[in-house]
C-alpha positions as CSV (number, residue, x, y, z in Angstrom):
1,M,-5.8,127.2,206.0
2,G,-5.7,127.3,209.5
3,K,-9.0,127.3,211.7
4,T,-9.3,130.6,213.4
5,L,-11.1,131.1,216.8
6,V,-14.1,133.1,217.3
7,N,-15.3,134.9,220.4
8,V,-12.4,133.0,222.5
9,P,-11.2,135.5,225.2
10,A,-7.4,136.1,225.0
11,A,-7.0,135.1,228.6
12,A,-9.1,131.6,228.2
13,V,-7.7,128.1,227.9
14,R,-8.6,126.5,224.4
15,V,-10.1,123.3,224.6
16,V,-10.3,121.4,221.4
17,A,-12.5,118.8,220.3
18,V,-10.7,115.9,218.7
19,A,-12.3,112.4,217.3
20,D,-11.9,110.5,220.5
21,G,-12.2,113.4,223.3
22,V,-10.3,117.0,223.5
23,Q,-6.8,118.2,223.5
24,L,-5.4,120.8,225.7
25,Q,-2.0,122.5,225.4
26,L,-0.3,122.9,228.8
27,R,2.6,125.0,230.1
28,V,4.0,123.1,233.0
29,K,6.4,124.3,235.9
30,P,7.9,121.2,237.5
31,G,9.5,121.4,241.2
32,G,6.9,123.7,242.1
33,R,5.2,124.0,245.7
34,A,2.2,122.2,244.7
35,D,0.2,120.6,242.4
36,R,-2.2,123.1,241.1
37,L,-4.1,124.9,238.4
38,V,-2.5,128.4,237.9
39,G,-4.5,129.7,234.7
40,P,-4.3,130.6,231.1
41,H,-1.2,131.3,229.5
42,D,-1.4,132.5,225.6
43,G,-4.5,129.9,225.2
44,A,-2.6,127.1,227.1
45,L,-3.5,125.8,230.6
46,K,-0.5,126.6,232.8
47,L,0.1,124.3,235.8
48,E,2.5,123.8,238.7
49,V,3.7,120.1,239.8
50,R,5.8,119.3,242.9
51,A,7.6,116.5,241.0
52,A,10.9,117.0,239.3
53,P,11.2,116.9,235.8
54,E,12.9,113.7,235.7
55,R,12.2,109.9,234.4
56,G,8.5,111.1,233.7
57,R,7.6,112.1,237.1
58,A,6.5,115.3,236.3
59,N,4.2,114.0,233.3
60,E,2.7,111.6,235.8
61,A,2.0,114.5,238.2
62,V,0.5,116.3,235.4
63,I,-1.9,113.3,234.3
64,R,-2.9,112.8,238.0
65,L,-3.7,116.5,238.6
66,L,-5.9,116.6,235.3
67,A,-7.6,113.4,236.1
68,G,-8.6,114.4,239.3
69,V,-9.8,117.9,238.0
70,L,-11.6,116.9,235.3
71,G,-13.0,113.7,237.0
72,V,-11.9,111.0,234.8
73,G,-9.4,108.1,235.0
74,R,-5.9,108.6,234.7
75,S,-5.9,106.0,231.7
76,Q,-8.0,108.8,229.8
77,V,-5.4,111.7,230.1
78,A,-2.2,111.3,228.0
79,V,0.6,113.5,227.3
80,I,0.8,113.3,223.5
81,A,3.4,116.0,222.5
82,G,6.1,117.7,224.5
83,T,6.9,115.0,227.1
84,T,10.7,116.3,227.9
85,G,9.6,119.9,228.0
86,R,7.6,122.5,229.4
87,D,4.9,123.0,226.8
88,K,2.9,119.9,226.4
89,V,-0.5,118.5,224.6
90,V,-2.6,116.3,226.5
91,S,-5.6,114.3,225.2
92,V,-8.6,113.5,227.6
93,S,-10.9,110.7,226.3
94,G,-14.6,110.6,227.3
95,L,-15.6,114.0,227.8
96,S,-16.6,116.6,225.3
97,A,-15.0,120.2,224.9
98,V,-17.7,121.6,226.5
99,D,-17.8,119.3,229.5
100,V,-13.9,120.1,230.1
101,A,-14.4,123.9,229.7
102,R,-17.1,123.7,232.3
103,R,-15.1,121.8,234.6
104,L,-12.1,124.1,234.3
105,E,-14.4,126.9,234.8
106,A,-15.6,125.4,237.8
107,E,-12.2,125.6,239.0
108,G,-11.9,129.2,238.3
109,I,-10.1,128.9,235.0
110,P,-11.5,130.6,232.1
111,A,-12.0,128.0,229.4
112,A,-13.2,128.4,226.0
113,A,-14.4,125.0,223.8
114,R,-13.6,124.8,220.0
115,G,-14.7,122.2,217.5
């Protein structure tokens, strides 16, 4: 049976704790006007990057943007699923789910820690 979310607003990014950090679902718009966080999108974090979706450029831009927003090194952020699509899963090591949720909220993005 899957886990259910309790008290998570529908318009919030879900931040899931895992053994070595956290995981976030992303919805990425490559080829955008700027590298920026857009907001929640069905529990995922929607973001926009200027880089084109070719030869891993957009994924690298995603890693750079998240590392900067979360205050971690780029080596602590990895795309672990969805490398060739708009829907991705990233892992962030070295932070708790609560830390990531707070840092997203400081950027004006509603977030809910889980796990």
